[in-house]
C-alpha positions in Angstrom: 6.5 14.5 -12.0 7.2 17.2 -9.5 8.4 20.6 -10.5 11.7 19.9 -8.7 12.3 16.8 -10.8 11.6 18.7 -14.0 13.9 21.6 -13.0 16.6 19.2 -11.9 16.6 17.4 -15.3 16.5 20.7 -17.1 19.5 22.0 -15.2 21.4 18.8 -15.7 20.6 18.9 -19.4 21.7 22.5 -19.8 24.9 22.0 -17.9 25.9 18.5 -19.0 25.0 18.8 -22.7 28.2 20.7 -23.5 30.2 18.1 -21.6 29.1 15.3 -24.0 31.4 16.4 -26.9 34.1 17.1 -24.4 33.7 13.5 -23.0 33.9 12.1 -26.5 37.1 14.1 -27.2 38.5 13.0 -23.9 37.8 9.4 -24.6 39.6 9.7 -28.0 42.5 11.5 -26.3 42.8 8.8 -23.6 42.9 6.2 -26.2 45.8 8.0 -27.9 47.6 8.4 -24.5 47.3 4.7 -23.8 48.8 4.0 -27.2 51.5 6.4 -26.5 52.3 4.8 -23.1 52.3 1.3 -24.7 54.5 2.8 -27.5 57.0 3.9 -24.9 57.1 0.3 -23.6 57.6 -0.9 -27.2 60.5 1.4 -27.7 62.1 0.2 -24.5 61.7 -3.4 -25.5 63.2 -2.6 -28.9 66.2 -0.9 -27.2 66.8 -4.0 -25.1 66.6 -6.2 -28.1 69.1 -4.0 -29.8 71.4 -4.2 -26.8 71.3 -8.0 -27.0 72.0 -7.8 -30.7 74.9 -5.5 -30.1 76.2 -8.0 -27.5 75.9 -10.8 -30.1 77.8 -8.6 -32.6 80.5 -7.9 -30.1 80.8 -11.7 -29.7 82.0 -11.8 -33.3 85.2 -9.9 -32.7 85.8 -11.7 -29.4 86.0 -14.8 -31.5 88.8 -13.4 -33.7 91.1 -16.0 -32.1 89.4 -18.5 -34.4 92.0 -17.8 -37.1 94.8 -18.7 -34.8 92.9 -21.8 -33.6 92.4 -22.9 -37.2 96.2 -22.7 -37.9 96.9 -24.7 -34.7 94.5 -27.4 -35.9 96.1 -27.5 -39.4 99.5 -27.9 -37.8 98.1 -30.9 -35.8 98.8 -29.3 -32.5 96.7 -29.3 -29.3 94.0 -26.5 -29.5 93.4 -26.5 -25.7 96.0 -23.8 -24.9 94.4 -21.4 -27.4 91.0 -22.2 -26.0 92.1 -21.6 -22.4 93.6 -18.3 -23.4 90.3 -17.2 -25.0 88.3 -18.5 -22.1 90.5 -16.4 -19.7 90.1 -13.3 -21.9 86.3 -13.7 -22.0 84.7 -14.1 -18.5 81.3 -14.6 -20.1 82.5 -17.8 -21.8 81.7 -20.9 -19.6 83.0 -23.5 -22.1 84.8 -23.7 -25.4 85.2 -26.7 -27.6 86.4 -27.7 -31.1 84.2 -29.8 -33.3 85.3 -31.7 -36.4 83.7 -31.4 -39.8 80.9 -33.7 -38.8 80.1 -31.8 -35.6 81.7 -34.2 -33.2 83.7 -33.0 -30.3 87.5 -32.9 -30.6 88.6 -30.9 -27.5 87.0 -28.8 -24.8 88.0 -26.5 -22.0 86.0 -24.7 -19.3 85.0 -24.7 -15.6 85.4 -28.2 -14.3 82.0 -28.2 -12.5 80.3 -26.9 -15.6 82.1 -29.4 -17.9 80.9 -32.3 -15.8 77.3 -31.4 -16.6 77.8 -31.1 -20.4 78.0 -34.5 -22.2 80.3 -35.2 -25.1 79.1 -33.1 -28.0 77.8 -34.5 -31.2 75.9 -32.0 -33.4 76.1 -34.1 -36.5 72.3 -34.3 -36.7 71.6 -30.9 -35.1 70.1 -28.2 -37.4 71.9 -25.7 -35.1 75.2 -26.6 -36.8 75.8 -24.2 -39.7 77.0 -25.3 -43.1 80.9 -25.5 -43.5 80.9 -22.7 -46.1 78.7 -20.4 -44.0 80.5 -17.7 -42.1 77.5 -16.9 -39.9 77.5 -17.2 -36.1 74.6 -19.3 -34.8 73.4 -18.5 -31.3 70.8 -20.8 -29.6 68.0 -19.9 -27.2 68.5 -19.4 -23.5 68.8 -22.2 -21.0 69.3 -21.9 -17.3 72.3 -23.8 -16.0 73.3 -23.4 -12.3 70.9 -20.5 -12.0 72.6 -18.6 -14.9 71.0 -17.9 -18.3 73.3 -19.3 -20.9 73.3 -19.7 -24.6 75.2 -21.9 -27.1 77.0 -20.5 -30.1 78.7 -22.2 -33.1 80.8 -20.6 -35.8 82.7 -22.3 -38.7 86.5 -22.2 -38.6 88.8 -22.1 -41.6 89.5 -25.6 -42.7 86.0 -27.0 -42.0 86.1 -27.4 -38.2 83.8 -25.6 -35.8 84.2 -23.6 -32.7 81.5 -24.3 -30.1 80.9 -22.3 -26.9 78.6 -21.7 -24.1 78.3 -18.1 -23.0 76.6 -16.7 -19.9 74.2 -13.7 -20.4 73.9 -13.2 -16.7 75.8 -9.9 -16.7 73.9 -8.5 -19.6 70.5 -9.5 -18.4 71.3 -8.4 -14.9 72.1 -4.9 -16.2 69.0 -4.9 -18.4 66.6 -6.3 -15.8 67.8 -3.8 -13.2 66.1 -1.1 -15.2 62.6 0.0 -14.0 59.7 1.9 -15.4 58.0 3.6 -12.6 57.9 1.4 -9.5 56.5 -1.8 -11.0 57.6 -1.8 -14.7 60.5 -4.2 -15.5 62.2 -5.8 -18.5 62.0 -9.6 -18.9 63.5 -12.1 -21.2 60.8 -14.6 -22.3 61.2 -17.7 -24.4 58.9 -18.4 -27.3 57.3 -21.1 -25.2 56.1 -18.3 -22.8 58.6 -19.2 -20.0 60.2 -16.2 -18.2 64.0 -16.0 -17.4 64.1 -14.1 -14.1 67.0 -12.1 -12.8 68.1 -12.2 -9.1 66.1 -9.2 -8.2 63.0 -10.0 -10.1 59.8 -11.4 -8.5 58.1 -14.1 -10.6 54.9 -12.8 -12.3 53.3 -16.2 -12.6 51.7 -15.3 -16.0 50.5 -18.4 -17.8 52.8 -19.3 -20.7 49.7 -19.7 -23.0 48.9 -16.0 -22.6 52.4 -15.0 -23.7 52.4 -17.4 -26.6 49.1 -15.9 -27.8 50.6 -12.4 -27.5 53.7 -13.4 -29.4 51.5 -14.8 -32.2 49.5 -11.6 -32.5 49.8 -8.9 -35.1 51.1 -6.2 -32.8 54.0 -6.0 -30.4 51.9 -4.0 -27.9 50.4 -5.7 -24.8 47.2 -3.9 -23.9 46.4 -6.3 -21.1 47.8 -9.6 -19.7 46.5 -11.0 -16.4 48.4 -12.5 -13.6 47.0 -14.3 -10.6 46.1 -11.0 -8.9 47.3 -8.1 -11.1 46.8 -6.9 -14.7 49.8 -5.8 -16.7 50.4 -3.8 -19.8 53.5 -3.4 -21.9 55.2 -4.5 -25.2 57.7 -6.9 -26.6 60.4 -7.2 -29.3 62.2 -10.3 -30.7 65.8 -10.6 -29.9 68.6 -12.0 -32.1 68.9 -14.9 -29.6 66.9 -17.7 -31.2 63.3 -18.0 -29.8 63.5 -15.2 -27.2 61.7 -11.9 -26.7 62.5 -8.8 -24.7 59.3 -8.0 -22.8 58.5 -4.9 -20.9 55.6 -5.3 -18.3 54.1 -2.8 -15.9 51.1 -2.8 -13.6 48.2 -1.4 -15.6 47.0 0.6 -12.6 50.4 2.4 -12.4 50.9 2.7 -16.2 47.5 4.4 -16.7 47.4 6.1 -13.3 47.4 9.5 -14.8 44.4 8.6 -16.9 42.6 7.2 -13.9 43.3 10.4 -12.0 41.9 12.4 -14.9 38.8 10.3 -14.9 38.4 10.7 -11.2 38.7 14.4 -11.5 36.2 14.5 -14.3 33.8 12.3 -12.3 34.2 14.6 -9.3 33.6 17.6 -11.6 30.4 16.0 -12.9 29.3 15.1 -9.4 29.9 18.7 -8.4 27.9 19.9 -11.3 25.1 17.5 -10.4 25.2 18.6 -6.8 25.1 22.3 -7.9 22.2 21.5 -10.3 20.4 19.6 -7.5 20.6 22.5 -5.0 20.0 25.0 -7.7 16.9 23.1 -8.8 15.8 22.7 -5.1 16.2 26.4 -4.4 14.5 27.4 -7.6 11.7 24.8 -7.0 11.1 26.1 -3.5 10.8 29.6 -4.9 8.3 28.3 -7.5 6.7 25.7 -5.4 5.6 28.0 -2.5 3.3 30.2 -4.5 2.1 27.3 -6.6 1.4 25.2 -3.5 -0.5 28.1 -2.0 -2.5 28.6 -5.2 -3.2 24.9 -5.4 -4.4 24.7 -1.8 -6.6 27.8 -2.3 -8.0 26.3 -5.6 -8.9 23.1 -3.8 -10.8 25.1 -1.2 -12.6 27.1 -3.9 -13.6 23.8 -5.6 -15.1 22.7 -2.3 -17.2 25.9 -2.3 -15.1 28.0 0.1 -14.8 31.3 -1.7 -13.3 33.1 1.2 -9.8 31.9 0.3 -7.1 34.5 -0.3 -3.5 34.0 -1.2 -0.8 36.2 0.2 0.6 38.2 -2.7 4.0 38.5 -0.9 4.6 34.8 -1.5 5.0 35.4 -5.2 7.5 37.2 -7.4 7.4 38.5 -10.9 4.4 37.0 -12.8 3.4 35.0 -9.8 2.3 38.2 -8.0 0.1 39.1 -11.0 -1.3 35.5 -11.0 -2.1 35.6 -7.3 -3.7 39.0 -7.6 -5.9 37.6 -10.5 -6.7 34.5 -8.5 -7.8 36.6 -5.5 -9.9 38.8 -7.7 -11.5 35.7 -9.3 -12.5 34.3 -6.0 -14.0 37.6 -5.0 -16.0 37.8 -8.2 -17.0 34.1 -7.8 -18.3 34.9 -4.3 -20.4 37.8 -5.6 -21.7 35.5 -8.4 -22.5 32.9 -5.8 -24.5 35.3 -3.8 -26.4 36.3 -7.0 -26.9 32.6 -7.8 -28.1 31.8 -4.3 -30.7 34.5 -4.6 -31.8 33.2 -8.0 -32.0 29.7 -6.6 -34.1 30.9 -3.7 -36.4 32.7 -6.1 -36.6 29.6 -8.3 -37.2 27.5 -5.2 -40.1 29.7 -4.2 -41.5 29.4 -7.8 -41.1 25.6 -7.6 -42.8 25.4 -4.3 -45.8 27.3 -5.5 -46.0 25.3 -8.7 -45.6 22.1 -6.8 -48.3 23.2 -4.4 -50.6 24.1 -7.3 -49.8 20.7 -8.9 -50.2 18.5 -5.9 -52.7 20.3 -3.6 -55.4 21.4 -6.0 -57.5 18.3 -5.5 -57.5 18.4 -1.7 -58.3 22.1 -1.6 -61.2 21.6 -4.0 -62.5 18.8 -1.8 -62.3 21.0 1.3 -64.2 23.8 -0.6 -66.9 21.3 -1.6 -67.3 20.0 2.0 -67.5 23.6 3.3 -70.1 24.6 0.7 -72.3 21.6 1.6 -71.9 22.3 5.4 -72.7 26.0 4.9 -75.8 25.3 2.9 -77.4 23.6 5.9 -78.8 20.8 3.8 -76.7 18.1 5.4 -78.1 15.9 8.1 -76.3 15.8 11.5 -74.9 12.4 10.6 -73.7 13.7 7.2 -72.2 16.8 8.9 -70.2 14.6 11.3 -68.9 12.4 8.4 -68.1 15.5 6.3 -66.1 17.0 9.3 -64.2 13.8 9.6 -63.4 13.8 5.9 -62.3 17.5 6.1 -60.0 16.7 9.1 -58.5 13.9 7.2 -58.1 16.0 4.1 -56.5 18.8 6.1 -54.0 16.4 7.6 -53.2 14.9 4.2 -52.9 18.4 2.9 -50.4 19.4 5.7 -48.4 16.3 5.1 -48.4 16.8 1.4 -47.3 20.4 1.8 -44.5 19.3 4.0 -43.3 16.8 1.4 -43.3 19.5 -1.3 -41.2 21.8 0.9 -38.8 19.0 1.7 -38.3 18.3 -2.0 -37.8 22.0 -2.7 -35.1 22.1 0.0 -33.6 18.9 -1.4 -33.3 20.5 -4.9 -31.6 23.5 -3.5 -29.1 21.4 -1.6 -30.6 22.4 1.7 -32.1 19.0 2.7 -30.3 15.8 3.4 -32.3 12.5 3.3 -32.6 10.7 6.6 -31.4 7.2 5.8 -32.7 4.1 7.4 -33.4 0.5 6.4 -36.4 0.5 4.1 -38.1 -2.6 2.7 -38.8 -2.1 -1.1 -41.5 -4.7 -0.9 -43.6 -2.5 1.4 -43.0 0.6 -0.7 -44.1 -1.2 -3.9 -47.1 -2.7 -2.2 -48.2 0.7 -0.8 -47.9 2.3 -4.3 -49.9 -0.5 -5.9 -52.6 -0.5 -3.3 -52.9 3.2 -3.5 -53.4 3.3 -7.2 -55.3 0.0 -7.5 -58.8 1.7 -7.7 -57.6 4.0 -10.5 -56.1 1.0 -12.4 -59.3 -1.1 -12.1 -61.4 1.8 -13.3 -59.4 1.8 -16.5 -59.3 -2.0 -16.7 -55.6 -2.3 -16.1 -53.7 -5.2 -14.6 -51.5 -3.8 -11.8 -49.1 -6.1 -10.0 -46.0 -6.2 -7.9 -43.5 -9.1 -7.6 -41.0 -7.3 -5.3 -39.6 -9.7 -2.7 -38.2 -8.5 0.7 -35.3 -6.2 -0.3 -33.7 -3.8 2.1 -32.0 -0.5 1.1 -30.7 2.5 2.9 -33.1 5.4 2.1 -35.4 8.1 3.4 -38.7 6.1 3.4 -40.9 9.1 3.0 -39.1 10.6 0.1 -38.5 7.2 -1.6 -42.2 6.4 -1.2 -43.1 9.6 -3.1 -40.8 8.5 -6.0 -42.4 5.0 -6.3 -45.9 6.3 -6.0 -45.1 9.0 -8.7 -43.7 6.3 -11.1 -46.7 4.0 -10.6 -49.1 6.9 -10.9 -47.6 8.0 -14.2 -47.7 4.4 -15.5 -51.4 4.2 -14.7 -52.0 7.7 -16.0 -50.5 7.1 -19.5 -51.6 3.5 -20.0 -55.1 3.0 -21.5 -55.1 -0.8 -21.6 -52.7 -3.6 -20.7 -50.7 -3.8 -17.5 -48.5 -2.0 -15.0 -45.9 -4.1 -13.2 -43.5 -3.2 -10.3 -40.5 -5.5 -10.2 -37.1 -5.5 -8.4 -33.7 -7.3 -8.5 -30.5 -7.0 -6.5 -26.9 -7.2 -7.9 -23.6 -7.2 -6.0 -23.4 -3.4 -6.2 -26.9 -2.0 -6.4 -30.6 -2.6 -6.0 -32.9 -2.0 -9.0 -36.6 -1.3 -8.9 -38.5 -1.0 -12.2 -42.0 0.2 -13.1 -43.1 -1.2 -16.5 -46.2 -0.4 -18.4 -47.8 -1.1 -21.8 -48.8 2.6 -22.3 -48.2 5.1 -25.1 -44.4 5.1 -24.7 -41.8 7.8 -25.4 -39.8 8.8 -28.4 -36.0 9.2 -28.0 -36.3 12.9 -28.0 -39.0 12.8 -25.3 -36.8 10.5 -23.2 -34.1 13.2 -23.2 -36.5 15.8 -21.8 -38.9 13.8 -19.6 -36.9 14.5 -16.4 -36.7 18.3 -17.0 -38.7 20.8 -14.9 -42.0 22.1 -16.2 -41.7 19.7 -19.1 -44.9 18.1 -20.1 -44.3 15.4 -22.7 -48.0 15.3 -23.5 -49.5 18.7 -23.3 -53.0 17.4 -22.9 -52.2 15.8 -19.5 -52.8 17.6 -16.2 -49.9 18.8 -14.1 -46.9 21.2 -14.3 -44.2 18.7 -15.2 -42.6 18.5 -11.8 -43.2 14.9 -10.8 -40.3 13.1 -12.6 -38.0 16.0 -12.0 -38.6 15.9 -8.3 -38.3 12.1 -8.3 -34.9 12.2 -10.0 -33.7 14.8 -7.5 -34.7 12.5 -4.6 -33.0 9.5 -6.2 -29.8 11.4 -6.9 -29.7 12.7 -3.3 -29.6 9.0 -2.3 -26.6 8.4 -4.6 -28.7 6.6 -7.1 -30.0 7.0 -10.7 -33.4 7.1 -12.3 -33.5 6.2 -16.0 -36.1 5.4 -18.7 -36.3 2.9 -21.5 -39.2 3.2 -23.9 -40.6 2.8 -27.4 -43.5 4.7 -28.8 -46.7 2.6 -28.6 -44.9 -0.2 -26.8 -44.8 1.1 -23.2 -42.0 2.4 -20.9 -39.8 1.0 -18.2 -38.6 3.5 -15.5 -35.7 2.0 -13.5 -34.6 3.3 -10.0 -31.1 2.2 -9.0 -29.8 2.6 -5.5 -26.3 1.5 -4.3 -26.2 -1.3 -1.8 -25.5 -0.5 1.8 -21.8 -1.8 1.7 -21.1 0.4 -1.3 -22.3 3.7 0.2 
């Protein structure tokens, strides 16, 4: 994760953490505000229901003519004049009728067009008809007749008859439904079956009756949400004294909760502003941190590659960064001084290794030359023998020069000053060369020395790799008194393996850990300075490979040379 990401998260955490309890408090507050808004709708619905109730109560005193009507009926006179007078005095009355004790029609008056649509009344089996001894006024639910919301009412008359009427609520409902809450909130009268009674100025909401029935059956009179075809409404309802009807207040949810939505938008914008400030703050701070860190990182990478001349401009940093940059610059200067001392020590060690390698590998040729010179200087050799000795001395000098060059190359390789010259080398030829070279020494000890290496090609420096194989076979012959020395090879998908196995004295686990160290002679009675295996491993590692040993005391050893295949290099 980048330093900018970490700082951005840190800034957001520090800034937004205090907002969490505020957000919780705001959520709680918004819930209360929504309840309060719906409570306002509920109060309005209750007021409308009370207005309708008051209208019904006013109907009671408007029916005071019922006493006079009862006297006319007891006198056997025609009740229609009384009914017409009452009808004229009450414009809301569309029809009045007198029913006998069984609820059957005796007389009626009203608008002719309206009367034609009302059949002869017979309420003998209707539960709407109150008991004769009851004094209550029964009012039915709404019906729409000629586009007007009407309701039936029945009240008992003295003497056992009934007064029946149809009253229009158009005026009342028009006044009620003309009231608005905001721009979209209105008051509706809804039947218990979910059907709406719309006024002249009301647009149908097309809310499914099933939704309204479900709301009416609920435990609360609040309407938190009811969905129309396109809009969502909120509101409340209250039952009215008119049988099976409710006063319902509905308003678009978007308008009712607009203030809350604006509050949420403001909060979101506020949080976005905070996030933006945190982003740019983190970006600015990250740049001020990142520039010196990036410079230090780049310089550190160069130092890791061995370039100790790197310096970081101290003006890039501030505060503790300047101290860090100064310490880094001092460290690179100290490392450079140390590197110079180390190079000098390596050069000195290289010289020592060269002389030891020369002493180890060139003693025999030098002794041979000295012997030939002694014989020649004694004058005892014949001309034919002198010629042969001179040829052998020339050959020894050539071999001595080539051997010295090899030792110098390996010393340079160890110091990192020599790179192998890679070419395609056949391991079969190298193995055969090593076996043929050491065959006389193996036969002298009675050893069986063999090679089963097929044609295998690797990328290597032939001269250096030959030295490694010859050294491994030479050591196997040297430390094997009886048995065998075998050179084998195999090739995998990633590397080529060449192994030299013997039945010699073997190595202990401790000896296996030190056998490749410089000047380390596992067997102190053997000749040499302990450089052969060390130099061999250096050569193999310079080729990108490995040189390992597997051995048991008294059971022989297996030295394995592994080189990566050409496609893997």
